[in-house]
N, C-alpha and C positions, 0 to 999 in steps of 0.2 A: 504494500500500500504506500502511495507517494505521500510526501510530507503534507501537501495541500489537501489531499483527500482525508488524511488522518486528522488534520485540523478541522475540516468541515464536519467530519463525523463526531468529533469531540464537541463542537459547537451545538450540533443537533441534540446530542445526548444532554448537554447542559441546559439548553433552553426548554426542552420538553419534560424535564424532570425537576426543574427549579420551582421554587415557591411561586404561586400565582399572585397576580395583582387583582384588586377589585376593579370591576368594569367602570369606565368613565368615558368622557367625551372622545378622547383620542385612543382609547384602548379597546380591543375586541378579542374575541376568542379565535385562536388559531389551532387547527387540528391537522396532524400529519397523517400519512397513510398507514401508520401503525395504531391510529386511534388515540394518540396522546394529545391532550388539549391544554393550552395555557392562555393567559391573558397577556397581551403585549401590544406595543404600538408599532405600526408600520412607519418607518422614518425615511426609507429610500428604496429604490429598485435599481439594482446594478446588474444589467444583463439578464441572466436567467435566475437571479437570486433576489429574494426579498430580504431587506435588512429590518429585523425586528428588534425593538428596544425593550428590555425588561430590567428593572432595578438599576437603570442607568447604564446598562451594558448593551452593546449592539451585537447581534448574531446574524450572519448571512445564512439564509435557508433556501435551498433550491425550490423554486416555485412549483415544479412538477411533483414535489413530495407532499404538497398541501392539498386540502380538500377542494372539491370543485367550487364550493361557495367561496372559499378563501381566494382561489384563483380568479373568480369573477370579480371579487372585491378589488383585487390588485389591478385588474384590467380597467375598472372604472376609476380607480385612484390615479392611474397614469394618464387618463384622458385629458385632463387639464393640467398643463404645466404650471409650476409655481409662478406667482407674480414676479415681475422683474423689479428688484429693489435697487437697481443701479443708480436711480435718480434720487434716492432718499437723502444722500449727502447734501443735496441742494434744497432740502426742506428743513426749515429752522425748527418747526414744532412750536407749540404754544407753552411757554413757561410763565408768562407775566400777567395774563389777564386775570380779572376778578373771578373768584369761584362762582360758577353759575348757580342760580336759584331755580329758574324755570327754563327748560330747554324745549324748543318746538321745532318740528320738521316743517318744511315748506309744503303746505297742503295744496298749493296751486301748481306744483310741478306736473309736467306732462310725462306720459309713459310712451317710450319709443318702441316700435315693433321692429326687432332685428331679424327675426326669422319666423315665418308663419305660413309658408307655402306648403300645404299638406302633401303635395306631390313630391316635394324634395326634402321635407323636414324629417321624414323617417321617425315620426313620433317625437320630434324635438322642436319645441317652440320657445323662442327667446325674446324676452321683453327687458327693457332697461329703464330704470329711474336715474336720477342724477348720479348716484355713486354705486349702483348695484346692477348686476346683470342676472336676471332670473331665467334659468334654463329649466323648462317644464317638459313633462312627458304628456301633457294634454293642453289643448287650446283653451285660452282664457280670454275673457273680455278685459280690455285695458282698464275699465272702471274697477274691476276686481283687483287687478294688479296694483292700481293706484292706491286702493284702500290698504292692502296689507303691506305695501312698500313703506308706509309711514313708520312702522315699527323699526325697519332697517335704517331708514333715513334719520329718524330721531335719535337712534342709538349712535349713528355715525356723528351726528351733530353734537351729541353729548360728549363724546370723546374728544372732538375738536375743541370744545369749550373748556374741558378740564385742563387746567394749567400744569400738566405733568409730562409735557414734552413728546407726546406721541406724534409720529410722522406718517404712519400708514393710512390714517383717515384722510390725509391731504394728498394722497397720490392721485394722479390724473386718471389712471386706468380704473375701471369699475371692478368691484369685488364680486366674485361669482357665488351664486346661490342656486343649488339644484333642488327642484321641487318635484314631488311625486304624488300622483293622484291616489294610489293605494299604499297602505302601510306596508304591505308585503314587498312592493317595489322599493320602498325606502330601506327596509332592512336588508334586502338583497344587494342593494348598492353600498351597504356598509353601516347603515344606521343601527345603533344598539337597540335591541328589543326593549320596549317600555319607555324609550326616550322620546322627547318631543322634537328633537333636532340635535345635530352634532356638527362640530367643527373638526374636519379632518386635516390635521397638520402634516405638512411635508417639509421638514427642516425649517420651521418657522413661518412658512407660507402655506396657504391651503384654501379650501372651499368649505361651504356649509351645505349640509343636506337637511331637508325639512319635508315632512309629509304635509300635504295641503291642509289636512284636518287641524294641524297645530296652528295654522294661521286663521282658523275660523272659516275656511273655504269649504262649501258644501255644494253638492250637485242638486240642482232643481230642474227636473226634466232633462233637457239636453244641454242646459247651460249651467254656469256656476255662479254662486253668490257668496257674500261674506256675512257671517253671523257676527254682529258687532259685539255680542256678549261673550265671544269665545276667543278673544285676543290672548295669545299665550305669551305673557311678558317674560317667562323664563328663557325665551329664545334670545333676549338681550344679552344673557350670559354668554351664549355661543358667539353672538355677533361681536361682542367685546373681545373675545379670544381672537377672532379673525383679524381685528385691527389693532391688536396689541403689538408693539414693536418687539422684534426678535430678541434684542438685548435684554428685555425684561424677563425673558424665560431662562436666564442664567441660573445655574445651581446656586441656591441660597436666596433666590427670588421666585423661581418657578414653584408654585404651590401656594405659599402664604400670600404673596402679592398678586400673582396672576389670577388665582381663584378668588382672592379677596376683592380685587377691583371689579371682577366680573359680577360677583354677588352684589357689590355696592351699586353698580349700574342697574342690574336687573331688579333690585328692590327699591328703586328711587321713584316709586309712585307714577308709573306710566299709564296714560289713558289717551287714546285717539290722537297719537302723534305728538304727545307732550309729556315731558318728565317733570315731576316736582321734586327737585333735588333736596329740598328741606324736609322731606317726609321721613324723618328718623323713625317714627313709630312703626312704619311698615317694615323697615329693616329689622328693628328690634323684635317685633312680633315674629318675623320670619326666622330669626336666629334662635330666640328663646322658646318659641312655641311652634305652632303649626301654620303660621302665616295668617294674613287677614281673612282668608277664605276658609280657614280651618284645615288646609291640606298643603303639603309640599314644603313645610318648614323644617328646620334642622332640630328643633325641640331640645336645645341644650338646657333650658330652664333658666330662671332668674338668678340662680346660684349654682355654680359648678366649679370643678377643679380643672385647671389647665396645666399642660406640660410646661416644663422649663422653657422659657421664651427662646433662649439661644438654640436649644435642641429643636424646638418647633420650626424655627426659621432655617436651620441648616440641614434638616432632614432631606433626603433625596425624594424625588417625586413618587417613586414606588411606595415608600413608607407613608407618605402623605395620603395616598389613595387607600391604604389599608384601613384607615379610619376616616373615610371621606365625610361621613355625616357630621362628625364633630369638627373636623379640620376645616371644612368649607365654612361652617358657621362661625368658628372662632376667627378664621382668617378675615371674614367680613368685619368683625368687631375691631380687629387689630388695624386693618386698613382704614376704617372709619376714624379710629383714634388718631392715626398719623395725619389724616386729611383735615380733621376738625378740632381735635382736643389737645394735641401735643404742644407743650410749652406756650409759645405766643399765638397758637391757634392759626398760624398762617401757612401751614404745610411746608415750611422751609426745610425741615429735616428730611422729609421723604423726597422732596424735590432734589435735594443734594444727593440722596441715596440713588435716585434714578439717574442723575447726571453721572454718578460714578459708574453705574452699569454701562452707560453709553461709552465711557472711557475704558471699559474692560476690567474694572476692579473686581477682585475675587475675594472669597472668604479668607480671613476675617476682616480684611481692610474695608470691604464694601459696607460694613455695618457701622463704621465710625460716625458717619453723618446722622444716623438714626439715634445712636447712643448720645451724641452731642456732649461728650464729657462725662456721661453717667456710666455707672456699672450696670451689668445686666440686672442685678437685683433692684437697683434704683429705677431702671426702666420698667420692670415689672410693677413696682410700687406705684409709679405714675399712671400706668394703664389701669391698675386696680382702682386707684382713687378716682380717675376720670369716669370710669364706667359705673362705679358705685353711686356717683351723683346722678346717674341716669337710671338707677334702679336695677343694675346688673352687678352681682357680686362674683368676682373672679378670684379664686384661690390658686395661685401658682404653686406647683410642686417645688 
């Protein structure tokens, strides 16, 4: 056996017998022809091999050794190349504006039809709003697209107005959203079962997959309409992932910050193209209980024990997902603290932290702006004090 084949065999043994991850937006089940299944993230395709990431390690796996469903997912994953980020250096990003209070989408925007010739579309219909391209497997009225596009456009505008230096929302090219009439088509294309939508990352770039039912789109006779009471605001979480800068996914930030800021956006009181950023009660109810509608919350309670803050921030993403219910909720509280409660309440410390990520700073240096001269124990005490004043009691280990 050659050295290359020996390495490949060792990688396969390691990946299919290692501990599994909890399913989440970028992770899915992978099954080989021996019937072994793991949870991992597809991060690249190199020739005839799929590169799967588990616990921070990449494993190249021959595509023809995977299940037919996995091979179909890889085929769909490859269809759309990652966005070109070569022009990002020319985008300054927003660092200095006032923190937004109310964010609204442009409700007057027109929807452009990019592809709708049924003879040529082969089941693919493409519509575009100002910043998004919606690739559908069924023909839709532009009025329907205009209605649900408000959620995407409002989320994009929200990230533009947040003074945390994001550049991806300001790109000229549109972000791609794949829409599916049936839930079966959605899961076949890679959507996790039970999810309302998913961001499929490819090395920091990627597309969003959404079943039309998650957007309140329903079929009435031969046409489609939008149920105004079925807007799924949790999709803002995935939309935020898509337009979060790659540098913010660095080890030491991916997890607590990337999931925390996505939860922050998704729980900022969205309705009909408008976010109420001051709606702290919605986020608090979501984290401590079951959300304002009695479902979907993280249910941490008004009093709970939290892990050591340094351990929480420095854990790898695999560990973060192993306790996703708690970690997503706690990350939302931590990010909210740095945005609105920390020291002078001007978000200066977290802005400097994010600027450090843009400069390539690593653990532990990256945390110096957050600590701002404090020890980790003192940082924990400040977070505890701030949230106690809002009715949430946190006890750090």
